[in-house]
C-alpha positions as MATLAB code, in Angstrom:
seq = 'MLKPRNIDFSKGISARDAAIIAVITNPALRAERVRLGLAKAQLLQAGILPNPAFSYSLDVPSGGSDQGTVNAYGLGLDWDIKSLLTRGARVDAARAQEASVNLDIAWREWQVAESAKLSVYRIVMLKGQLRVAQREEEDLRKNLEAIKKAVAEGNMTIVDQDAVDSTLRRIHSTVLDISQKLNQERLGLNRILGFPPSIKIQLKPIINLAGPKTLPALHDIMNGLENRRLDLLALKLGYQSQEARLRAAVRAQFPGISIGFSHARDTTNVITTGFSVSISLPFFDRNQGHIAIEKASRKQLYDDYMNRVFQARADAAGILADIKSVKTQIDATDKSVQTLEKLVKVSYSGFLEGNIDVLSYYNEVDRLTTRRLDVLKLQQNLAGLYVALEITAGEYIGSDGNLGGI';
ca = [
       0.000    0.000    0.000;
       3.014    2.278    0.446;
       4.833    2.811   -2.847;
       8.644    3.260   -2.780;
       9.790    6.886   -2.829;
      13.111    8.695   -2.982;
      13.321   10.930    0.094;
      15.706   13.895    0.302;
      15.741   15.161    3.881;
      17.581   18.329    2.864;
      14.525   19.410    0.842;
      12.084   18.544    3.589;
       9.649   15.658    3.816;
       6.013   15.434    2.814;
       3.182   13.731    4.654;
       3.571   10.632    2.475;
       7.336   10.623    3.126;
       6.668   10.716    6.857;
       4.326    7.738    6.493;
       6.994    5.647    4.767;
       9.714    6.649    7.214;
       7.477    5.769   10.160;
       6.833    2.261    8.836;
      10.583    1.684    8.564;
      11.859    3.337   11.728;
       9.022    3.305   14.270;
      10.320    1.428   17.373;
       6.928   -0.057   18.220;
       6.638   -1.588   14.748;
      10.072   -3.134   15.045;
       8.889   -4.814   18.228;
       5.665   -5.910   16.506;
       7.580   -7.642   13.716;
       9.127   -9.992   16.262;
       5.690  -11.624   16.409;
       6.064  -12.724   12.795;
       9.283  -14.550   13.615;
       7.478  -16.290   16.461;
       4.616  -17.299   14.147;
       7.115  -18.737   11.637;
       8.744  -20.712   14.427;
       5.347  -22.047   15.504;
       4.645  -23.131   11.926;
       7.956  -25.001   11.878;
       7.165  -26.637   15.201;
       3.663  -27.673   14.066;
       5.078  -29.781   11.255;
       7.594  -31.656   13.375;
       6.635  -35.192   14.328;
       7.617  -36.690   17.692;
      10.776  -38.735   17.850;
      10.563  -42.512   18.172;
      11.612  -43.962   21.513;
      14.454  -46.505   21.592;
      14.959  -48.735   24.613;
      17.691  -51.184   25.561;
      17.924  -53.528   28.522;
      20.576  -55.958   29.758;
      20.067  -58.726   32.323;
      23.136  -60.547   33.723;
      22.622  -63.802   35.680;
      24.000  -63.151   39.145;
      23.014  -66.104   41.314;
      21.093  -69.290   41.647;
      21.308  -72.045   39.070;
      23.017  -70.056   36.369;
      24.898  -72.846   34.661;
      24.487  -72.694   30.914;
      22.813  -69.302   30.978;
      23.762  -66.272   28.985;
      23.300  -62.552   29.382;
      19.818  -61.481   28.406;
      19.162  -58.287   26.508;
      16.230  -56.463   24.959;
      15.889  -53.883   22.192;
      12.739  -51.837   21.608;
      11.587  -49.140   19.240;
       8.259  -47.348   19.864;
       6.542  -44.444   18.124;
       3.278  -42.629   18.861;
       1.359  -42.506   15.573;
      -1.442  -40.376   17.001;
       0.534  -37.264   16.028;
      -0.028  -38.187   12.378;
      -3.773  -37.712   12.829;
      -3.420  -34.106   13.984;
      -0.350  -32.990   12.057;
      -2.224  -31.699    8.996;
      -4.656  -29.657   11.072;
      -1.871  -28.286   13.267;
       0.131  -27.199   10.229;
      -2.942  -25.569    8.685;
      -3.610  -23.714   11.941;
      -0.032  -22.494   12.224;
       0.102  -21.443    8.567;
      -3.140  -19.458    8.854;
      -1.917  -17.936   12.105;
       1.324  -16.820   10.458;
      -0.630  -15.129    7.658;
      -2.957  -13.563   10.229;
      -0.044  -12.155   12.230;
       1.527  -10.813    9.045;
      -1.687   -8.965    8.152;
      -2.127   -7.747   11.712;
       1.374   -6.252   11.628;
       0.584   -4.656    8.264;
      -2.548   -3.145    9.828;
      -0.431   -1.665   12.615;
       1.969   -0.314    9.984;
      -0.959    1.270    8.145;
      -2.162    2.957   11.344;
       1.326    4.231   12.194;
       1.781    5.535    8.641;
      -1.520    7.386    8.805;
      -0.627    8.766   12.259;
       2.610   10.160   10.829;
       0.669   11.821    7.990;
      -1.812   13.313   10.440;
       1.010   14.647   12.619;
       2.511   16.418    9.584;
      -0.885   17.943    8.735;
      -1.299   19.164   12.308;
       2.144   20.764   12.281;
       1.348   22.563    9.030;
      -2.008   23.787   10.335;
      -0.538   24.898   13.659;
       2.205   26.785   11.818;
      -0.534   28.495    9.818;
      -2.388   29.416   12.990;
       0.828   30.680   14.549;
       1.558   32.925   11.549;
      -1.910   34.470   11.737;
      -1.635   35.072   15.481;
       1.933   36.420   15.301;
       1.044   38.758   12.437;
      -1.865   40.123   14.432;
       0.306   40.445   17.530;
       2.937   42.384   15.598;
       0.317   44.784   14.201;
      -1.145   45.301   17.666;
       2.276   46.087   19.135;
       2.865   48.725   16.476;
      -0.590   50.198   17.083;
      -0.008   50.198   20.819;
       3.191   52.194   20.427;
       1.400   54.706   18.207;
      -1.482   55.032   20.686;
       0.957   55.521   23.575;
       2.423   58.494   21.721;
      -1.069   59.809   21.049;
      -1.929   59.494   24.744;
       1.251   61.316   25.686;
       0.306   64.106   23.288;
      -3.206   64.247   24.692;
      -4.897   63.138   21.480;
      -6.154   59.825   22.989;
      -7.081   58.666   26.471;
      -5.609   56.007   28.699;
      -8.828   54.045   28.197;
      -8.002   53.756   24.503;
      -4.534   52.531   25.386;
      -5.908   49.921   27.797;
      -8.282   48.630   25.122;
      -5.414   47.973   22.726;
      -3.222   46.549   25.495;
      -5.990   44.136   26.559;
      -6.423   42.885   22.993;
      -2.657   42.490   22.650;
      -2.496   40.419   25.829;
      -5.219   38.090   24.577;
      -3.544   37.529   21.222;
      -0.161   37.016   22.913;
      -1.716   34.317   25.094;
      -3.042   32.712   21.901;
       0.446   32.818   20.359;
       1.936   31.082   23.402;
      -0.781   28.425   23.386;
      -0.332   27.653   19.695;
       3.461   27.569   20.095;
       3.138   25.031   22.892;
       0.848   22.817   20.803;
       3.231   23.094   17.856;
       6.210   22.003   19.952;
       4.222   19.076   21.341;
       3.196   18.020   17.836;
       6.800   18.216   16.607;
       7.885   15.965   19.465;
       4.994   13.647   18.673;
       6.127   13.352   15.048;
       9.670   12.568   16.201;
       8.270    9.866   18.470;
       6.246    8.293   15.647;
       9.266    8.342   13.326;
      11.560    6.988   16.013;
      13.786   10.088   15.966;
      15.377   11.650   19.060;
      13.570   14.744   20.441;
      16.595   16.931   19.613;
      16.192   16.424   15.851;
      14.105   19.088   14.136;
      12.415   17.558   11.114;
      12.170   19.858    8.126;
       8.918   19.687    6.191;
       8.376   20.582    2.568;
       7.208   24.176    2.071;
       3.982   22.937    0.480;
       2.021   20.123    2.069;
      -1.116   18.788    0.401;
      -4.072   18.082    2.611;
      -5.269   14.483    2.307;
      -8.747   14.398    0.931;
     -10.692   13.330   -2.127;
     -11.627   15.777   -4.831;
     -15.081   14.262   -4.624;
     -16.178   12.787   -1.316;
     -16.830    9.067   -1.843;
     -20.293    7.729   -1.203;
     -20.865    5.563    1.851;
     -21.857    2.660   -0.403;
     -18.520    2.838   -2.235;
     -16.595    2.699    1.036;
     -18.615   -0.184    2.448;
     -18.435   -2.186   -0.775;
     -15.595   -4.675   -0.327;
     -14.563   -3.211    3.025;
     -13.969   -6.687    4.470;
     -11.472   -7.423    1.708;
      -9.521   -4.155    2.101;
      -9.221   -3.729    5.839;
      -6.094   -5.592    6.878;
      -7.346   -6.139   10.414;
     -10.522   -7.790    9.104;
      -8.487  -10.002    6.783;
      -6.269  -10.903    9.743;
      -9.336  -11.862   11.764;
     -10.591  -14.032    8.892;
      -7.312  -15.924    8.828;
      -7.337  -16.082   12.604;
     -10.748  -17.749   12.379;
      -9.400  -20.224    9.826;
      -6.499  -20.960   12.136;
      -8.891  -21.555   15.015;
     -11.039  -23.797   12.806;
      -7.941  -25.885   12.087;
      -7.143  -26.023   15.816;
     -10.642  -27.323   16.448;
     -10.144  -30.014   13.810;
      -6.902  -30.981   15.501;
      -8.662  -31.169   18.876;
     -11.430  -33.352   17.413;
      -8.922  -35.701   15.842;
      -6.976  -35.818   19.069;
      -9.987  -37.378   20.828;
      -9.175  -40.695   19.162;
      -7.285  -43.034   21.472;
      -3.550  -42.647   21.584;
      -1.886  -45.361   19.550;
       1.736  -46.399   19.787;
       3.411  -49.080   17.752;
       6.658  -50.760   18.575;
       9.139  -53.373   17.512;
      11.150  -55.490   19.938;
      14.084  -57.834   19.728;
      15.208  -59.725   22.843;
      17.198  -62.678   24.165;
      16.527  -64.323   27.489;
      19.054  -66.029   29.752;
      18.391  -69.414   28.119;
      19.604  -67.998   24.816;
      16.141  -67.885   23.276;
      15.900  -64.972   20.857;
      12.524  -63.356   20.132;
      11.447  -60.636   17.719;
       8.035  -59.075   18.169;
       5.595  -56.315   17.370;
       3.543  -54.344   19.885;
       0.590  -51.976   19.771;
      -0.644  -49.944   22.737;
      -3.943  -48.080   22.765;
      -5.076  -45.721   25.506;
      -8.638  -46.350   26.676;
     -10.638  -43.072   26.558;
     -12.850  -43.782   29.573;
     -12.384  -40.359   31.196;
     -10.371  -37.998   28.976;
     -11.758  -37.898   25.445;
     -10.206  -34.490   24.822;
     -13.630  -32.989   25.412;
     -12.130  -30.138   27.429;
      -9.826  -29.005   24.626;
     -12.613  -29.345   22.069;
     -14.873  -27.112   24.163;
     -12.081  -24.538   24.546;
     -11.379  -24.444   20.812;
     -15.098  -24.154   20.010;
     -15.465  -21.231   22.412;
     -12.361  -19.577   20.969;
     -13.743  -19.984   17.452;
     -17.060  -18.434   18.496;
     -15.209  -15.539   20.136;
     -13.218  -14.864   16.961;
     -16.378  -14.961   14.873;
     -18.161  -12.506   17.167;
     -15.093  -10.283   17.251;
     -14.977  -10.252   13.459;
     -18.670   -9.419   13.094;
     -18.371   -6.667   15.699;
     -15.301   -5.222   13.957;
     -17.117   -5.202   10.601;
     -20.136   -3.510   12.169;
     -17.909   -0.954   13.885;
     -16.007   -0.224   10.665;
     -19.237    0.429    8.770;
     -20.568    2.632   11.568;
     -17.275    4.546   11.743;
     -17.306    5.151    7.993;
     -20.844    6.535    8.144;
     -19.994    8.733   11.125;
     -16.780   10.088    9.586;
     -18.495   10.942    6.297;
     -21.210   12.800    8.203;
     -18.568   14.663   10.233;
     -16.645   15.611    7.072;
     -19.768   17.087    5.501;
     -20.533   18.943    8.723;
     -17.008   20.371    9.064;
     -17.000   21.434    5.406;
     -20.256   23.296    6.020;
     -18.733   24.959    9.077;
     -15.646   25.964    7.087;
     -17.791   27.540    4.378;
     -19.851   29.419    6.959;
     -16.762   30.580    8.860;
     -15.087   31.678    5.620;
     -18.111   33.853    4.842;
     -18.003   35.196    8.389;
     -14.318   36.108    7.897;
     -15.128   37.964    4.688;
     -17.916   39.863    6.429;
     -15.708   40.718    9.392;
     -12.899   41.905    7.112;
     -15.293   44.400    5.528;
     -16.591   45.370    8.946;
     -13.061   45.951   10.259;
     -12.303   48.225    7.289;
     -15.453   50.228    7.940;
     -14.683   50.356   11.650;
     -11.168   51.561   10.952;
     -12.490   54.384    8.805;
     -14.968   55.255   11.553;
     -12.187   55.114   14.107;
     -10.061   57.561   12.094;
     -13.039   59.879   11.741;
     -13.791   59.681   15.463;
     -17.172   57.989   14.993;
     -16.086   54.689   16.608;
     -14.109   54.339   19.827;
     -10.921   52.341   20.070;
     -12.462   49.583   22.192;
     -15.180   48.851   19.613;
     -12.666   48.815   16.766;
     -10.269   46.411   18.453;
     -13.120   44.173   19.535;
     -13.885   43.776   15.826;
     -10.207   43.104   15.119;
     -10.163   40.470   17.856;
     -13.269   38.800   16.416;
     -11.702   38.726   12.948;
      -8.512   37.092   14.231;
     -10.541   34.535   16.166;
     -12.546   33.659   13.059;
      -9.396   33.271   10.960;
      -7.988   30.918   13.547;
     -11.298   29.045   13.629;
     -11.033   28.395    9.899;
      -7.552   26.907   10.340;
      -8.696   24.781   13.281;
     -11.615   23.466   11.247;
      -9.258   22.653    8.368;
      -7.052   20.816   10.845;
     -10.087   18.823   12.020;
     -10.949   18.109    8.395;
      -7.457   16.738    7.755;
      -7.850   14.455   10.762;
     -11.207   13.234    9.487;
      -9.748   12.472    6.056;
      -6.991   10.415    7.676;
      -9.576    8.650    9.855;
     -11.585    7.890    6.707;
      -8.519    6.377    5.029;
      -7.855    4.192    8.065;
     -11.482    3.081    8.224;
     -11.741    2.469    4.473;
      -8.407    0.640    4.398;
      -7.170    2.516    1.337;
      -5.985    5.898    0.106;
      -8.782    8.205   -0.919;
      -6.755   10.774   -2.845;
      -5.644   14.269   -1.958;
      -6.372   17.837   -2.956;
      -6.033   21.257   -1.432;
      -2.872   23.265   -0.832;
      -2.003   24.181    2.719;
       1.427   25.605    1.996;
       0.233   29.152    1.468;
      -1.666   29.476    4.720;
];
């Protein structure tokens, strides 16, 4: 699902680059992949048959009427053939389990890759918010200095100065808050990529927001969902593995059978060669306990699979509804920003003409800045929803939009 890419760190990385790097270098994924080695070892073990048992005995006459006697000895070779009955089912179970673990690891890789993408989007959006807030803070500082001079010259009152100072303090608090979130998100990206906190990752100047040009219909997402979601495929194989374990448990209820060959000589120098068969009598233990356990485990896997499918479909429907809602909010907030920009211009003209007081003007400026930040926050939420939709759908859904100029 992740295509190979040439990554040049000196030019910055994109969201897709971060996804690929995370899959390769994330420490948690490296630990997860150990499970695949364990599953391969279990597959190897499942195909190994038990060793035959060889026995040897020696009897030396040591008393009594031992004239004409010889040393007696015995040779035996026994093997439990019951393992042949369950070997095929055990191998099938281990093979399906290996494939299930492989898919489960791939699902974790997919989630980590998408988390890395989302972290990049958040950093870009937070940088956009920070630029808006810092630009407004810089303008307010310049205005405050000009108003201080006007107050000193008696052209404005201290009340006007306090109004600007109060607005400046609020926007400065916003700048500090966004800066803190940005630093936390940068550290979070480093953690996902497996990089030390001291490394500052450079991003490309233009990052595309993940999202389809046309929002897919719910039917399109649900169609074939069970065959795209790696976790659902892993559960299917896990069920097959459990089905094979149940077959092995059923076959294991047959009595244990061992066959053996013997060759012996007694003290009278009589040599015998024989064949032996031993069968356990299943009066009490007919493997019914293991069969019940495997049946319950199979039922649990089935219910887990059905619940996961239901949850995936519900998540897809909920995410699509949220995307439409957030898009509507963005459109409404954009229109509000445009209206407030016109209102701020009118207020500024009124302020210069003395028809509007400073407090009213800067209240409008504060509202405009808040709305601009709201748009960026909503776009950040939208990016998160697109990533959530990709995770839920189990596939890429395309990308459009340019966040680099924010």
